[in-house]
VOGU-3710 file (C-alpha; in Angstrom, 3 decimals, decimal comma):
1> mkvgdisasd> 202,327/238,954/118,764  203,549/235,746/120,356  204,432/232,424/118,731  201,371/230,810/120,344  198,956/233,491/119,128  198,690/232,164/115,555  197,082/228,923/114,428  199,133/225,775/114,040  198,490/225,685/110,299  199,536/229,349/109,845
11> fagqlasegv> 202,656/228,786/111,929  203,651/225,739/109,874  202,990/227,605/106,630  205,078/230,593/107,707  207,828/228,266/108,911  207,989/226,597/105,494  207,918/229,851/103,513  209,588/233,050/104,697  210,353/231,547/108,099  209,485/232,624/111,619
21> airtgpfvfr> 211,627/235,128/113,537  211,689/234,621/117,334  213,292/236,877/119,895  215,038/235,084/122,777  216,336/237,937/124,926  219,231/239,734/123,226  219,043/237,558/120,091  216,585/237,223/117,215  216,810/234,199/114,934  214,805/233,305/111,848
31> ltshlpsiav> 213,919/229,658/111,449  212,874/228,106/108,112  211,974/224,454/107,770  209,915/222,150/105,576  210,283/219,252/108,017  206,738/218,225/108,933  207,767/217,066/112,401  209,191/220,349/113,614  206,402/222,938/113,479  204,206/221,615/116,313
41> pvqrlyrdfp> 207,047/221,152/118,906  208,649/224,494/118,092  205,371/226,302/118,477  204,613/224,361/121,698  207,999/225,104/123,305  208,305/228,725/122,086  204,598/229,642/122,500  205,229/232,603/124,844  208,104/234,166/122,878  207,547/237,243/120,744
51> liepdivdfh> 207,436/237,030/116,945  209,494/239,539/115,056  209,490/240,739/111,466  211,482/238,016/109,671  213,928/240,491/108,008  215,228/241,923/111,300  217,294/239,072/112,635  220,792/238,221/113,912  221,027/234,986/111,913  218,965/232,660/109,736
61> lvlrpagrfa> 218,703/228,991/110,651  217,383/226,373/108,165  216,398/222,796/109,002  216,144/220,813/105,784  216,452/217,308/104,252  219,999/216,330/103,359  220,966/214,487/100,178  219,171/213,209/97,153  217,570/210,265/99,004  216,556/212,149/102,151
71> rftgrcevmi> 212,926/211,173/101,493  213,862/207,552/102,124  216,677/207,910/104,616  215,195/210,741/106,802  218,637/212,410/106,837  218,566/216,135/107,656  220,978/218,987/108,116  220,993/222,377/109,845  222,288/225,518/108,200  223,111/228,891/109,697
81> darrilsvfh> 223,431/231,712/107,194  223,882/229,194/104,368  226,634/227,313/106,208  226,066/223,739/107,369  226,998/223,177/110,985  226,836/220,025/113,098  226,667/216,533/111,615  223,875/215,170/109,426  221,128/213,657/111,595  217,843/211,793/111,367
91> staalphlew> 214,676/213,891/111,209  213,512/212,475/114,564  216,360/214,408/116,207  215,586/217,691/114,515  214,515/219,592/117,625  217,677/218,844/119,657  219,771/219,832/116,666  217,854/223,072/116,347  218,644/223,883/119,965  222,326/222,811/119,598
101> alnwwiynya> 222,562/225,047/116,495  221,239/228,044/118,440  223,806/227,318/121,161  226,561/227,008/118,500  225,808/230,471/117,179  225,925/232,034/120,698  229,211/230,292/121,507  230,789/231,532/118,274  229,395/234,984/117,793  227,964/236,545/120,983
111> hqffivhaav> 231,327/237,891/122,203  229,759/241,083/123,572  229,231/238,781/126,557  231,582/236,668/128,653  229,985/233,240/128,115  230,067/230,501/130,749  228,578/227,055/130,231  226,091/227,184/133,066  222,409/226,956/133,866  221,173/230,215/135,412
121> verggqaill> 218,088/230,900/137,497  217,152/234,000/139,536  215,005/235,061/142,444  214,805/238,598/143,848  217,326/239,896/141,399  220,044/237,480/142,568  221,150/234,699/140,190  222,583/231,266/140,724  225,010/229,816/138,175  225,010/226,024/138,020
131> cgppgsgkst> 228,285/225,097/136,337  229,462/221,687/135,289  229,971/219,156/132,492  227,145/217,114/130,938  225,788/214,577/133,434  226,549/216,705/136,493  222,838/217,341/137,062  222,730/221,104/136,429  219,863/221,034/133,936  217,792/218,814/136,243
141> lcaalaargw> 218,368/221,300/139,104  217,593/224,166/136,740  214,259/222,647/135,589  213,264/221,864/139,158  214,107/225,342/140,386  212,141/226,870/137,458  209,198/224,683/138,435  209,545/226,028/142,027  209,126/229,618/140,856  212,687/230,681/140,154
151> rllsdevalv> 213,045/232,725/136,956  214,838/230,834/134,181  217,583/232,792/132,433  219,148/229,830/130,621  219,842/226,150/131,112  222,942/226,398/128,911  224,795/229,708/129,017  225,486/232,539/131,429  225,746/235,692/129,319  227,715/238,067/131,522
161> spdtlkisat> 228,186/241,743/130,621  231,871/242,660/131,174  230,810/246,266/131,985  228,101/245,615/134,591  228,482/241,855/135,493  224,772/241,545/134,887  223,563/238,315/133,259  221,192/238,484/130,273  218,400/235,972/129,816  217,425/233,867/126,784
171> arpislknes> 214,885/231,663/128,674  214,870/229,052/125,929  213,561/225,528/126,525  215,424/223,439/129,027  217,178/220,387/127,582  216,937/217,224/129,631  218,617/213,950/128,899  217,958/210,281/129,698  216,857/209,666/133,345  216,429/213,364/134,014
181> ievierfsps> 213,381/213,460/131,768  211,316/211,151/133,992  212,680/212,818/137,152  211,233/216,182/136,074  208,044/214,622/134,751  207,422/213,228/138,269  208,625/216,370/139,996  206,554/218,775/137,869  203,515/217,073/136,275  202,353/220,380/134,820
191> avfgpralet> 205,598/221,000/132,889  205,147/221,273/129,107  207,430/218,816/127,316  208,376/218,522/123,685  208,835/215,158/121,969  211,573/212,735/122,982  214,421/212,267/120,511  215,457/208,692/121,198  218,733/208,351/119,238  221,074/211,291/119,561
201> hkgivahvap> 224,770/211,327/120,400  223,696/212,406/123,900  221,125/209,668/124,328  217,443/210,437/124,788  216,744/214,173/124,719  213,533/216,072/125,573  212,889/219,785/126,148  210,755/221,568/128,727  209,052/224,838/127,822  210,144/227,749/129,976
211> pepsvrhida> 207,581/229,070/132,464  205,601/231,988/131,048  206,808/234,485/133,688  210,415/233,743/132,703  209,687/234,662/129,087  207,584/237,671/130,056  210,487/239,077/132,086  213,188/238,038/129,662  214,583/241,600/129,392  215,278/241,831/133,166
221> nahpcwilfp> 218,963/241,165/133,814  220,250/239,715/137,107  223,359/240,013/139,191  225,293/236,807/139,872  225,065/235,909/143,531  226,111/232,269/143,878  228,192/229,933/141,710  227,464/226,234/142,348  229,301/223,226/140,905  226,805/220,364/141,247
231> tyaadavtql> 227,692/216,705/141,025  224,958/214,083/140,827  225,730/210,528/141,993  223,119/207,850/142,806  224,652/207,115/146,216  225,672/210,693/147,195  224,811/212,338/150,479  223,454/215,849/149,884  226,274/218,191/150,886  227,054/221,831/150,119
241> tpmpkarafl> 230,758/222,611/150,541  232,310/226,094/150,298  234,852/226,295/147,487  237,977/228,466/147,670  237,729/231,460/145,350  240,917/230,559/143,428  239,627/227,054/142,721  236,207/228,381/141,695  237,969/230,799/139,290  239,857/227,998/137,601
251> raagdafnyq> 236,738/225,779/137,334  234,608/228,587/135,903  237,346/229,609/133,462  237,450/226,047/132,251  233,673/226,230/131,685  233,919/229,505/129,686  233,456/229,388/125,900  235,255/232,586/124,975  237,884/233,099/127,701  240,740/232,997/125,176
261> ilgaqafrtl> 238,924/235,248/122,753  238,239/237,992/125,301  241,600/237,614/127,015  242,241/240,188/129,732  238,642/241,303/129,650  237,531/237,715/130,450  239,991/237,579/133,351  238,745/240,816/134,868  235,099/239,907/134,347  235,416/236,423/135,909
271> aamidrcgcf> 237,573/237,700/138,760  235,004/240,376/139,639  232,157/237,846/139,401  233,930/235,310/141,615  234,676/238,079/144,153  230,976/239,013/144,538  229,607/235,437/144,584  229,355/232,695/147,114  231,071/229,647/145,565  230,159/226,089/146,515
281> elayadltea> 230,337/222,472/145,441  227,042/220,598/145,715  226,919/216,800/145,867  223,450/215,279/145,648  221,347/212,243/144,830  217,983/213,411/146,171  216,539/216,274/144,134  214,268/217,575/146,899  217,119/217,711/149,391  219,312/219,515/146,874
291> lqvieglepq> 216,582/222,161/146,324  216,184/222,669/150,050  219,930/223,319/150,360  219,912/225,741/147,393  216,895/227,639/148,645  218,539/227,962/152,007  221,530/229,885/150,646  222,083/233,165/152,410  221,721/236,219/150,132  224,966/237,955/149,369
301> adrt> 225,667/241,574/150,307  224,419/244,011/147,668  227,397/245,130/145,573  225,547/246,785/142,737
//
């Protein structure tokens, strides 16, 4: 059964009682919440994901009011396995904090993978990693490529197997911020958006539901083929520049969440991934031009 297969009232009731357990690729989380504003957007954004028995989960996440006067202040908190993480927030920002909490758990506990902060899409079994800091334009490119038919693996993390170098998918909703929201609304009018959270520490945040085929094929891993480091600037000329492998290694290592934890294994994994990938910097201002450049990349030799 999928999240979207049950009625909205049943979903909200289950969410407020025993919780709903949702599988996102290699992870299963149980979400419990009495917040009235969260049930509809969660079901809308996760509609194609499978529901799991709520007692078979990797972790339990709770969104709840915070403090004695939460009814009047709207203050909320997010708990994972009875531990509060992140800062207290207003209920209107509940959905972004849910997604950030899910990311937090992956960063801190999914060390069976080498984890790189990157958006990942795939076509024909070959994946592109879009690496870079917030504001670099990687989530915008990710959402646009997904709208063009590329399979979404993640807009946040590349989960790389140290043994096979294959990347696992979570296919969770794509997080867009500020001007990127309207850019993707214009680029893909059929995209399914969640509500806008207007006052977060990252500005305005809205999420785009992953395309149904990306969720349906969530168990299909992909080999990394290209690593791109995009930079968005309003006056930039679209330009794809080859990056030396050594420099790409250092940049990607700086974008890794668990490089120090995995140590030598992280070094070997990243070195092997850099060796098999084409590495480039991408400067862009025009989204359509950037997509044309990306889709024109030459496939790499098969090294499986």
